[in-house]
N, C-alpha and C positions, 0 to 999 in steps of 0.2 A: 213508786211506780217506777219502772223503766225510764230514763231520759234520753240516752244516746241511742243512735240508730242501732248499733251493735247489741245493746242491752235488751232493745225491744225484739230484735231478731232472735236472741237467745230465749226470751221469754215464750215466744212463738214456738221455738223448737222444743221447749221444755214441756209446754202443753201437749205437742203431739207425742213426744216420747212418752209422757206420762200415760196417754189413752192408750198406746200400744202396749205398754208395760202392763197396764191394769187387764188388758184384753188376755195377755200371756199369762199372767198369775191366775186369772179366771179359769182358763183353759186347763193349767196344771190342777188346780184345786178340784175341778170337774174329774178329771182322771184319777186323782187320789180318793175321791169320793165314791167312785165306781168301784175301786178295790175294797174299800170298807165296806160297801154295801153287799159286795159279793162275800165277802169275810162274814158278815153278820148273818147272811141268809144261808151260811153253811155249804155253799156251792164251791167245792174245791176246783172244779174246772174252769168256771167262770171267774174265781178268783185269781188262777193262774193266768187266763188270759188278759183279764184287767191289768195285773201286774206287768206283764210283757208290753202292753201298751202304756202303761204309765211311766215305765222306767225311761225309755228315750224322751218322754215329753219333759220329765223333770230334768233330765241332763242337758236339753236343748235350753232350759231355763238357767242353767249353770252358764252355758256359753253366751247367752245373751245379757248376763249380769242381773238376772232377777232374783235367783236363788244362790245362796252361798254353796260352795262345792261340798264342804262338810256336811250341811243340812241336808242337802239332797241325797248324798251317801247314806246319811243316817236314816232318812225316811224310806229309801229304798231296802236298806238292810233289815229294818225293823219290819216293814211290809212282807219282805221275803220271808223271814223268820215265822212270821204268824201264817202265811200261806203254806209254808212247809210243815207245821205243825197239823193244819187241816188234812194234809195228804197223808201224814203218818197214821192217824187215826183209823 
């Protein structure tokens, strides 16, 4: 347990940041799930729109330090490729 005033304050700050980061991570996952569901349903227009909404959300997670830059880029790239194959058919 924290003993000094500073360590107690840092513990409080960590709790607050953890809650904020959890909410952000959950929000990102929700956007990604919407893209996945649109792809699964076979609706190319909905998938394209969902991807356009999810991409900035993922990149915002990068700037906030929740997701690594390469991870976000990889996810966007793979989703975009899957959406692109839907529209090619």
